[in-house]
C-alpha distance (Angstrom), angle and dihedral (degrees) to the residues before:
residue distance angle dihedral
X1 . . .
X2 3.80 . .
X3 3.81 92.9 .
X4 3.81 90.4 50.0
X5 3.82 89.4 54.9
X6 3.80 90.0 49.3
X7 3.80 90.3 49.5
X8 3.80 89.7 51.1
X9 3.81 92.3 47.8
X10 3.82 92.5 52.0
X11 3.82 93.1 44.5
X12 3.81 91.8 49.5
X13 3.80 92.1 49.5
X14 3.81 90.8 48.7
X15 3.81 90.7 52.8
X16 3.81 96.1 44.3
X17 3.80 116.6 116.5
X18 3.77 133.9 174.3
X19 3.80 108.6 -87.8
X20 3.79 92.5 -142.8
X21 3.78 102.3 51.4
X22 3.81 106.9 5.0
X23 3.79 93.2 -117.0
X24 3.81 117.3 147.1
X25 3.78 117.6 -91.6
X26 3.83 113.3 -134.7
X27 3.78 116.4 -106.7
X28 3.81 113.2 -101.4
X29 3.82 114.5 -111.2
X30 3.82 91.7 -112.9
X31 3.81 90.7 55.8
X32 3.80 91.4 47.8
X33 3.81 90.1 51.5
X34 3.80 96.0 48.9
X35 3.82 93.2 42.1
X36 3.81 90.5 50.8
X37 3.79 91.7 47.9
X38 3.82 92.8 50.3
X39 3.79 92.4 48.5
X40 3.80 96.7 46.9
X41 3.81 105.3 32.8
X42 3.78 115.3 125.9
X43 3.77 129.2 176.5
X44 3.80 109.9 -154.9
X45 3.81 90.2 -159.0
X46 3.81 95.6 52.5
X47 3.82 120.6 24.8
X48 3.82 89.8 -168.6
X49 3.81 90.9 60.0
X50 3.79 100.8 97.1
X51 3.79 141.7 110.0
X52 3.80 98.9 -108.4
X53 3.80 94.3 124.5
X54 3.79 90.2 50.0
X55 3.80 92.2 49.3
X56 3.80 89.0 49.3
X57 3.82 90.3 50.8
X58 3.80 89.9 50.7
X59 3.79 99.5 48.9
X60 3.82 102.2 32.1
X61 3.82 95.7 82.3
X62 3.81 96.1 38.4
X63 3.77 124.0 110.8
X64 3.78 121.3 -133.2
X65 3.80 94.2 -86.8
X66 3.80 93.8 50.7
X67 3.79 92.9 47.5
X68 3.78 92.6 47.9
X69 3.79 90.7 49.0
X70 3.80 90.2 58.0
X71 3.79 92.3 43.9
X72 3.81 91.8 51.7
X73 3.81 91.3 65.5
X74 3.80 111.2 124.8
X75 3.79 120.5 -144.3
X76 3.78 132.6 -169.8
X77 3.77 114.5 -98.1
X78 3.78 120.2 -142.7
X79 3.75 120.8 -120.3
X80 3.74 140.7 64.4
X81 3.75 129.1 56.4
X82 3.78 100.8 -66.0
X83 3.76 124.2 125.5
X84 3.82 110.9 -57.3
X85 3.82 89.8 1.0
X86 3.81 93.8 -64.9
X87 3.76 121.2 116.5
X88 3.77 107.8 160.6
X89 3.77 145.2 26.1
X90 3.78 127.5 -123.3
X91 3.78 133.5 -175.0
X92 3.76 113.4 -90.3
X93 3.82 91.3 -114.7
X94 3.80 88.4 70.2
X95 3.81 93.3 60.3
X96 3.81 106.7 32.7
X97 3.79 119.7 117.2
X98 3.82 119.6 -100.1
X99 3.81 92.5 -105.8
X100 3.79 91.8 51.3
X101 3.81 91.7 45.4
X102 3.80 89.7 55.0
X103 3.81 92.1 51.1
X104 3.79 92.6 47.1
X105 3.81 90.8 47.8
X106 3.80 91.6 54.7
X107 3.80 91.8 50.1
X108 3.80 92.2 46.6
X109 3.80 88.3 53.5
X110 3.81 88.8 51.2
X111 3.81 94.0 53.2
X112 3.81 91.6 45.4
X113 3.83 90.1 52.7
X114 3.79 89.9 48.0
X115 3.80 91.7 52.2
X116 3.82 91.3 50.7
X117 3.82 92.2 53.7
């Protein structure tokens, strides 16, 4: 039940737009953190222990704008001499697990097909 609430929270934030002009509302930091965690979590003892079904549940009903909002999340990249060993940010697509990348790819293909129709 807790993961379903998290899915709903992320989906709602992805869909949120400014009531006055329809512009996207930035994702809250808590949503960015949980979304990043779900997309990058790996369990070295069990490769099947991931959040791919949850990520699929989150992005399946989203329109293009909502999906792109989630995919525009920037995450710290390891390496270099920056604070805590991080010195740059990359788009989340560059750090997601293989399972998550596959799910995102299928949904990107869906929104591209929809735009062509």
